[in-house]
C-alpha positions as CSV (number, residue, x, y, z in Angstrom):
1,M,-12.8,4.0,30.2
2,T,-13.8,7.2,28.4
3,L,-13.3,10.9,28.8
4,D,-16.7,11.0,30.4
5,D,-16.0,10.1,34.0
6,R,-19.6,8.8,34.7
7,P,-20.1,5.1,35.0
8,F,-21.0,3.7,31.5
9,V,-24.2,1.7,31.0
10,Y,-24.3,-0.1,27.7
11,V,-27.7,-1.3,26.5
12,I,-28.2,-4.4,24.4
13,M,-31.6,-4.5,22.6
14,P,-33.4,-4.5,19.3
15,F,-33.5,-1.1,17.6
16,S,-37.1,-1.5,16.3
17,S,-39.6,1.3,17.0
18,K,-41.7,-1.0,19.3
19,F,-38.9,-0.8,21.9
20,R,-38.4,3.0,21.5
21,N,-40.2,3.9,24.7
22,V,-38.6,1.1,26.7
23,Y,-35.3,2.6,25.9
24,F,-35.8,6.3,25.9
25,S,-38.6,6.6,28.5
26,S,-37.5,3.9,30.9
27,I,-33.9,2.7,30.5
28,K,-32.1,5.9,29.4
29,T,-34.2,8.2,31.6
30,A,-33.5,6.0,34.7
31,C,-29.7,6.2,34.0
32,E,-29.7,9.9,33.4
33,E,-31.6,10.5,36.7
34,L,-28.8,8.5,38.4
35,N,-26.1,10.5,36.5
36,L,-25.0,7.5,34.5
37,K,-23.8,7.6,30.9
38,C,-26.2,5.3,28.9
39,E,-25.9,4.5,25.2
40,R,-26.8,1.9,22.5
41,V,-24.4,1.3,19.7
42,D,-26.8,2.9,17.2
43,E,-26.4,6.3,19.0
44,Q,-22.7,6.4,18.4
45,I,-20.5,7.7,15.6
46,I,-18.7,4.5,14.6
47,E,-15.1,4.3,13.3
48,G,-14.1,0.9,12.0
49,T,-16.6,-2.0,12.0
50,I,-19.7,-2.1,14.1
51,I,-18.7,-5.4,15.7
52,D,-15.4,-3.8,16.9
53,R,-17.4,-1.0,18.5
54,I,-19.8,-3.5,20.1
55,Y,-16.8,-5.3,21.6
56,R,-15.4,-2.0,22.8
57,N,-18.7,-0.9,24.4
58,I,-19.1,-4.2,26.3
59,T,-15.5,-4.0,27.4
60,D,-15.8,-0.4,28.6
61,A,-19.2,-0.9,30.2
62,D,-19.6,-0.7,34.0
63,L,-23.1,-2.2,33.7
64,I,-25.0,-3.9,30.9
65,I,-28.8,-3.8,30.4
66,A,-30.2,-6.4,28.0
67,E,-33.7,-6.4,26.6
68,L,-34.6,-10.1,25.9
69,T,-38.3,-10.1,25.0
70,E,-37.8,-11.1,21.3
71,H,-35.0,-13.6,21.8
72,N,-33.0,-11.7,19.3
73,P,-29.9,-13.7,18.1
74,S,-27.7,-10.5,18.0
75,V,-28.8,-9.6,21.6
76,Y,-28.0,-13.1,22.8
77,Y,-24.5,-13.0,21.1
78,E,-23.7,-9.7,22.9
79,L,-25.1,-11.0,26.1
80,G,-22.9,-14.1,25.9
81,Y,-19.8,-12.0,25.3
82,S,-20.8,-9.8,28.3
83,R,-21.1,-12.9,30.5
84,A,-17.7,-14.2,29.4
85,L,-16.2,-10.9,30.6
86,R,-18.0,-11.2,33.9
87,K,-19.9,-8.0,33.4
88,R,-22.7,-6.9,35.7
89,I,-25.9,-7.4,33.8
90,I,-29.6,-6.4,34.3
91,S,-31.9,-8.4,32.0
92,I,-35.4,-7.3,31.3
93,S,-38.2,-9.0,29.4
94,R,-42.0,-8.9,29.0
95,D,-42.1,-12.6,29.8
96,I,-39.2,-14.0,31.9
97,N,-40.7,-17.5,31.9
98,S,-40.0,-17.7,28.1
99,L,-36.3,-17.1,28.6
100,P,-34.0,-20.1,27.7
101,F,-33.0,-22.3,30.6
102,D,-29.4,-21.0,30.8
103,L,-30.7,-17.5,31.2
104,S,-33.6,-18.3,33.6
105,T,-31.1,-19.0,36.4
106,Y,-30.1,-15.3,36.4
107,Q,-32.2,-12.6,37.9
108,A,-34.4,-10.7,35.3
109,L,-36.9,-7.9,35.6
110,Q,-40.3,-8.5,34.0
111,Y,-42.4,-5.6,32.8
112,G,-45.9,-5.4,31.2
113,N,-48.4,-8.2,30.9
114,P,-46.8,-11.4,29.6
115,K,-50.2,-12.8,28.7
116,D,-51.2,-9.8,26.6
117,P,-48.3,-8.4,24.6
118,N,-50.6,-5.6,23.2
119,E,-51.3,-4.2,26.7
120,E,-49.9,-0.8,27.3
121,V,-46.7,-0.8,29.3
122,D,-46.3,1.5,32.3
123,Y,-43.0,3.0,31.3
124,Q,-42.8,5.2,34.4
125,A,-43.1,2.1,36.6
126,L,-40.4,0.3,34.5
127,K,-38.1,3.3,34.8
128,E,-38.5,3.3,38.6
129,N,-37.9,-0.5,38.8
130,I,-34.7,-0.2,36.7
131,K,-33.5,2.7,38.9
132,N,-34.0,0.6,42.0
133,I,-32.1,-2.3,40.6
134,I,-29.2,-0.1,39.5
135,E,-29.0,1.6,42.9
136,K,-28.9,-1.7,44.7
137,T,-26.1,-2.8,42.3
138,I,-24.1,0.3,43.1
139,Q,-24.7,0.0,46.9
140,T,-23.7,-3.7,47.1
141,A,-20.5,-3.8,45.1
142,H,-17.9,-1.9,43.1
143,Y,-18.4,-1.9,39.4
144,R,-15.2,-3.9,39.0
145,D,-12.8,-5.9,41.0
146,E,-9.8,-3.6,40.6
147,N,-7.4,-6.5,39.8
148,I,-9.6,-7.7,36.9
149,P,-8.4,-5.9,33.8
150,I,-10.4,-4.0,31.2
151,V,-10.1,-6.1,28.1
152,Y,-9.7,-4.8,24.5
153,P,-10.2,-7.7,22.0
154,A,-7.5,-6.3,19.7
155,S,-4.7,-3.9,20.5
156,R,-5.5,-1.8,17.5
157,L,-8.8,-0.8,19.4
158,I,-6.8,1.2,21.9
159,Q,-5.6,3.6,19.2
160,G,-7.3,6.9,19.4
161,G,-9.0,5.8,22.6
162,I,-7.6,4.7,26.0
163,F,-3.9,4.9,24.8
164,D,-4.4,8.6,23.9
165,E,-6.2,9.3,27.2
166,L,-3.4,7.7,29.3
167,L,-0.8,9.5,27.3
168,K,-2.4,12.9,27.8
169,K,-2.9,12.4,31.5
170,S,0.7,11.3,32.2
171,E,2.6,13.9,34.2
172,V,6.0,12.5,35.0
173,E,7.2,9.4,33.1
174,I,6.3,6.8,30.5
175,I,8.0,3.5,29.6
176,F,7.3,1.6,26.3
177,C,8.6,-2.0,26.2
178,G,8.2,-4.2,23.1
179,I,9.7,-5.4,19.9
180,H,9.1,-2.0,18.2
181,F,6.7,0.9,18.4
182,Q,6.2,1.6,14.7
183,W,2.5,2.4,14.9
184,S,2.5,4.6,18.0
185,L,5.3,6.7,16.6
186,S,3.4,7.1,13.3
187,D,0.1,8.0,14.9
188,H,1.0,9.8,18.1
189,E,4.3,11.6,17.3
190,E,2.9,15.0,18.1
191,Y,1.3,13.9,21.4
192,I,4.6,12.3,22.4
193,L,6.6,15.5,21.4
194,E,4.2,17.6,23.5
195,K,4.8,15.3,26.5
196,L,8.6,15.5,26.1
197,E,8.4,19.3,25.8
198,S,6.3,19.5,29.0
199,G,9.0,17.7,30.9
200,V,7.7,14.1,30.9
201,S,10.4,11.5,30.6
202,I,9.8,8.8,28.0
203,D,11.8,5.6,27.7
204,Y,11.7,3.1,24.9
205,V,12.9,-0.4,25.5
206,I,13.0,-2.2,22.2
207,T,14.6,-5.2,20.5
208,D,18.0,-4.3,19.2
209,P,17.4,-3.4,15.5
210,T,21.1,-3.8,14.7
211,K,20.9,-7.6,15.5
212,P,18.9,-9.3,12.7
213,S,19.6,-12.7,14.2
214,V,17.7,-11.7,17.4
215,I,14.8,-10.5,15.4
216,E,14.7,-13.6,13.3
217,K,14.7,-15.7,16.5
218,I,11.7,-13.7,17.8
219,A,9.9,-14.1,14.4
220,R,10.3,-17.9,14.7
221,M,9.1,-17.8,18.3
222,L,6.0,-15.9,17.3
223,S,5.4,-18.0,14.2
224,I,5.7,-14.9,11.9
225,S,6.1,-16.4,8.4
226,E,8.1,-13.5,7.0
227,E,11.2,-12.9,9.2
228,N,12.4,-10.1,6.9
229,E,9.1,-8.3,7.4
230,L,9.7,-8.1,11.1
231,I,13.2,-6.9,10.5
232,R,11.9,-4.2,8.3
233,E,9.4,-3.2,10.9
234,C,12.1,-2.9,13.6
235,E,14.3,-0.9,11.3
236,D,11.4,1.4,10.4
237,G,10.4,1.8,14.0
238,F,14.0,2.8,14.9
239,R,14.2,5.3,12.1
240,K,11.1,6.9,13.5
241,L,12.8,7.1,16.9
242,E,15.8,8.8,15.3
243,R,13.5,11.3,13.7
244,L,11.7,11.9,17.0
245,Y,15.1,12.5,18.7
246,R,16.1,15.1,16.0
247,Q,12.8,16.9,16.7
248,T,13.5,16.9,20.5
249,V,16.9,18.4,19.8
250,E,15.2,21.2,17.8
251,R,12.7,21.8,20.6
252,G,15.3,21.6,23.4
253,C,13.9,18.5,25.2
254,S,16.2,15.7,24.0
255,Q,17.2,15.0,27.6
256,N,13.7,13.6,28.2
257,L,13.9,10.9,25.5
258,N,15.8,7.7,26.2
259,V,16.1,4.5,24.0
260,F,17.3,1.2,25.3
261,F,18.2,-1.9,23.2
262,T,17.6,-5.4,24.5
263,D,18.4,-8.8,23.0
264,R,16.0,-10.7,25.3
265,E,13.0,-12.3,23.8
266,P,9.9,-10.2,24.7
267,L,6.8,-11.7,26.2
268,G,4.6,-8.8,25.1
269,R,4.2,-5.1,24.5
270,Y,3.8,-2.9,27.6
271,Y,2.9,0.7,28.2
272,L,3.6,2.1,31.7
273,F,2.2,5.5,32.7
274,D,3.6,7.4,35.7
275,H,4.9,4.1,37.1
276,N,7.1,5.4,39.9
277,H,5.3,8.5,41.1
278,H,1.7,7.3,41.0
279,N,2.0,3.5,40.7
280,G,0.4,4.1,37.4
281,S,-1.8,2.3,34.9
282,V,-0.4,-0.4,32.6
283,L,-1.5,-1.5,29.1
284,A,-0.3,-5.0,28.3
285,T,-0.5,-6.8,25.0
286,P,0.9,-10.4,25.5
287,Y,2.5,-11.8,22.3
288,T,0.8,-14.9,21.0
289,F,1.8,-17.6,18.6
290,E,-1.3,-17.2,16.4
291,L,-1.8,-13.4,16.1
292,R,0.2,-10.4,15.2
293,S,0.2,-7.9,18.2
294,S,-2.2,-5.5,16.4
295,H,-4.9,-8.3,16.6
296,S,-4.0,-9.6,20.0
297,P,-6.0,-8.7,23.1
298,T,-4.8,-5.8,25.2
299,Y,-5.4,-5.5,29.0
300,L,-5.6,-2.3,31.0
301,Y,-4.6,-2.7,34.6
302,K,-5.5,0.3,36.8
303,A,-3.0,2.1,39.0
304,R,-2.0,0.6,42.3
305,T,-3.4,-2.9,41.5
306,D,-1.2,-5.9,42.2
307,V,-0.9,-6.9,38.5
308,A,0.0,-3.4,37.4
309,R,2.8,-3.3,40.1
310,S,4.1,-6.7,38.9
311,Y,4.3,-5.5,35.2
312,I,6.0,-2.2,36.4
313,K,8.6,-4.2,38.3
314,S,9.4,-6.5,35.4
315,C,9.6,-3.7,32.8
316,I,11.9,-1.6,35.0
317,K,14.1,-4.6,35.5
318,L,14.3,-5.2,31.8
319,K,15.2,-1.5,31.2
320,E,18.0,-1.7,33.8
321,S,19.5,-4.8,32.1
322,S,19.3,-3.2,28.6
323,K,21.9,-1.1,26.8
324,K,21.2,2.6,26.5
325,Y,21.5,3.9,22.9
326,Q,23.5,7.1,22.4
327,F,22.1,9.2,19.5
328,S,24.8,10.8,17.4
């Protein structure tokens, strides 16, 4: 999901000049004529590693177009990841009969003369063929089954992206449930304050930082080698909440911030946006035994889906069973 509301077509292909017209004259033009956003990774300003951006593009894409003529290993790698995420894919090649057996079972569009690779390609005809296939895809099915989540390979990838978008769009209420929210308080404090000032209610349901024994138990459960490290993170996260509260007092919106302590072992980190009034979206990062949460996958469940409602129900139940903290 991006701030551009148009469906996103991500193109997987070699970047060499021999494919320039295939991309710009055929693929990209076809998408633009259908009012679709179309990009390759080399067109984007990249923050972080290129592989993280590739994962993000595939995750966000409503449709994948893959150019397979040269059997490029990088293209096949991205194509395999796209298949694993059950993305809708249009494959094109100058010779579909040369595709590996596993790929030959999927529909592919052939263009040009496979017997003469030097023969000029009719890029206008290729554009029209791609448009026709995309239009049929749009007509026959939704881009996604709404109950299938959008997957972010690591939760750190939501920072500065979908997390910010959902935060900005929230109009009534937000709930954060997890061990602590150290990073979101560090990186998004001003956004959160703006929401509180605008009247949005924000509840934090966190592990009780005054009970080291509970945190140590969680550290063992998650196979975190340094129990003291997790204790420090929880304490630091709570200090940031105290600072946030002091700022809400100064701005006259402290009534909109609530903090709840729980000693229950959390199963993950959850962000609920406008959960009661609009049956809102949910970001879920299940805790695993192998990875810290910043490197664990995060799942976005859209508003009004069955899974989103289930997470909302569980998190509200946890909040109701937790102890509300009274700031002094």
